[in-house]
LOBA-964271 format. One record per residue (C-alpha): x, y, z. Coordinates in Angstrom, 1 decimal. Each point is the difference from the previous one (the first is absolute). Example, Ala and Ser with C-alpha at 12.3 -4.5 7.8 and 13.67 -1.06 7.14 Angstrom:
% residues 2
12.3,-4.5,7.8
1.4,3.4,-0.7
% end
This chain:
% residues 113
0.0,0.1,-0.1
1.1,3.5,-0.7
-2.1,2.3,2.2
-0.2,3.7,-0.5
-1.8,2.1,2.1
-1.1,3.5,-1.5
-1.5,2.4,2.9
0.3,2.9,2.1
2.0,0.1,3.3
-3.0,1.3,2.0
-2.8,-2.3,-1.5
-1.2,-2.6,2.3
-0.8,-2.4,-2.6
3.4,0.0,-1.2
1.3,-0.6,3.3
-2.4,-3.1,0.3
1.2,-1.4,-3.4
3.6,0.2,1.2
-0.8,-1.6,3.4
-1.9,-2.9,-1.9
3.3,-0.7,-2.0
2.3,0.4,2.9
-2.1,-2.5,2.2
0.2,-2.6,-2.8
3.9,0.7,-0.2
-0.6,1.0,-3.8
2.6,2.5,-1.2
-1.5,3.1,-1.8
1.4,3.2,-1.4
-1.8,3.2,1.1
-0.4,2.9,-2.2
-1.1,3.3,1.5
-2.1,1.6,-2.8
-0.1,3.5,1.4
3.8,-0.1,0.2
1.2,-2.3,-3.0
-3.2,-0.4,-2.2
-0.7,-2.5,-2.6
1.3,-0.2,-3.5
-2.3,0.1,-3.1
1.0,-3.5,-0.8
-0.7,-1.4,3.4
-3.3,2.2,0.0
-1.1,-1.5,-3.2
0.8,-3.8,1.3
-2.2,0.9,3.2
-2.9,1.3,-1.9
-0.1,-2.9,-2.3
0.3,-2.6,3.0
-2.7,1.6,2.0
-2.4,1.0,-2.7
0.0,3.4,-0.8
1.0,3.4,1.3
-3.3,0.6,1.9
1.3,-2.5,2.6
3.1,1.8,0.6
-1.4,3.5,0.9
-0.9,0.9,3.4
-3.1,2.2,-0.2
0.1,0.7,3.7
3.5,1.6,0.1
0.5,3.6,0.6
2.2,0.0,-3.2
-3.3,-1.2,-2.0
-1.7,3.4,0.7
2.8,2.0,0.0
1.0,-1.1,-4.0
-3.5,0.0,-1.0
0.2,-3.5,-1.5
-3.7,-0.4,-0.3
-0.2,2.9,-2.3
2.6,-1.2,-2.6
-1.4,-1.0,-3.3
2.2,-2.8,-1.3
1.6,-2.9,1.5
3.4,1.2,-1.3
-0.3,3.2,2.0
-1.0,-2.2,3.0
3.1,-2.4,-0.5
2.5,3.2,-0.4
-1.4,1.7,3.1
0.2,-3.3,2.1
3.7,-0.6,-1.0
0.7,3.5,0.7
-1.7,-0.4,3.4
0.5,-3.2,1.4
-1.7,0.3,3.3
-3.1,-0.4,-1.9
0.6,-3.6,-0.1
-2.1,-2.3,2.1
2.5,-2.2,2.4
1.3,-2.3,0.5
0.8,-1.2,-3.6
1.6,-3.3,0.6
1.6,-1.6,-2.9
1.2,-3.7,-0.7
1.5,0.0,-3.3
-3.0,0.4,-2.6
-2.4,-0.4,2.7
-1.2,3.1,2.2
-2.7,1.3,2.4
-1.0,3.2,1.2
-1.0,0.4,3.7
0.4,-2.6,3.0
-0.8,-3.3,-1.6
1.5,-2.7,2.1
-2.4,-2.6,-1.6
1.6,0.4,-3.3
3.5,0.3,1.3
-0.4,-3.5,1.8
-0.5,-1.5,-3.2
3.2,1.6,-1.4
2.1,-1.9,3.0
% end
């Protein structure tokens, strides 16, 4: 298994995901989205794995309101804004090779073990 956890340092669900893998002694790599971000290629792979861009956007975040995402007309404009301001991602994003999940999903991660 090659686990990567994309998240925010202050996100409780991200901390729960880290704890899940630590308790099972599964090695993982943590990537702070706010500090380091996600590359365009990684974004595309994760978007395809989770079923689209809409799954990745956190509509409850403060950044969602600040960036006026719901008023943007095209998907391309929304994706551009999402890659510019990565605090818009719903976290944690847990990736295992070509598979990925968004949010705290221990039932899916158990199948990966």
